[in-house]
C-alpha positions in Angstrom: -1.8 3.8 -30.9 -1.9 3.9 -27.2 -2.5 1.1 -24.7 -5.9 2.5 -23.8 -7.1 2.2 -27.4 -6.8 -1.6 -27.4 -7.8 -2.4 -23.8 -11.3 -3.9 -23.9 -11.6 -5.1 -20.3 -12.4 -3.1 -17.1 -9.6 -1.2 -15.5 -10.0 -2.9 -12.1 -8.5 -6.1 -13.5 -5.1 -4.4 -13.8 -5.3 -3.1 -10.2 -6.3 -6.5 -8.8 -3.4 -8.1 -10.7 -1.0 -5.5 -9.2 -2.3 -6.1 -5.7 -1.9 -9.9 -6.1 1.6 -9.7 -7.4 2.6 -7.1 -4.8 1.3 -9.2 -1.9 3.0 -12.3 -3.2 6.3 -10.5 -3.7 6.2 -9.1 -0.2 5.6 -12.6 1.2 8.4 -14.0 -0.8 10.8 -11.1 0.0 10.2 -11.8 3.7 11.4 -15.3 3.1 8.1 -16.9 4.1 6.6 -18.0 0.8 8.4 -21.1 -0.2 5.0 -22.8 -0.7 4.4 -20.3 -3.7 7.5 -21.5 -5.6 6.5 -24.2 -8.1 8.7 -27.3 -8.0 10.2 -26.3 -4.6 7.0 -26.9 -2.7 6.7 -30.4 -4.1 10.4 -31.4 -3.8 11.5 -34.0 -1.3 13.3 -33.1 1.9 16.6 -34.2 0.4 16.1 -32.0 -2.7 15.0 -29.0 -0.6 18.2 -29.4 1.5 20.3 -28.5 -1.6 18.9 -25.0 -1.7 18.8 -22.0 0.7 15.1 -21.5 1.1 15.3 -17.9 2.3 17.6 -16.8 -0.6 15.4 -18.6 -3.1 12.3 -16.9 -1.8 14.0 -13.5 -2.0 15.1 -14.0 -5.6 11.6 -15.1 -6.6 10.2 -12.1 -4.7 12.4 -9.7 -6.5 11.3 -11.1 -9.8 7.6 -10.8 -8.8 8.2 -7.2 -7.5 9.6 -6.2 -11.0 6.5 -7.7 -12.6 4.2 -5.9 -10.0 5.9 -2.6 -10.8 5.5 -3.1 -14.5 1.8 -3.8 -14.0 1.5 -0.7 -11.8 3.1 1.4 -14.5 0.8 -0.1 -17.1 -2.3 0.8 -15.0 -1.2 4.3 -14.1 0.0 5.4 -17.5 -2.5 3.5 -19.6 -3.4 6.5 -21.7 0.2 7.5 -22.3 2.0 4.2 -23.0 2.4 2.8 -26.5 1.0 -0.6 -27.3 4.3 -2.4 -27.4 4.7 -1.9 -23.6 2.4 -4.8 -23.2 5.0 -7.1 -24.7 7.6 -5.6 -22.3 5.5 -6.3 -19.2 4.6 -9.8 -20.3 
């Protein structure tokens, strides 16, 4: 059974998800998206001083880039990938 056999929604949803994750990962990799990081954006100034903001953004951006690439692979190779790839990408 292939991924395309069980996908019931429109294909454009996957592409929009990829674009959103790609844009957020680029913003974070540039070190400018600390407002995207849950918990860090609501922390006090003393708590924020304990962390290197740029490094934290880059680590989170790297993680989001991996997820974006997995979503891209899922969208491009939908008719080839087996169903269990969904569990890998989630």
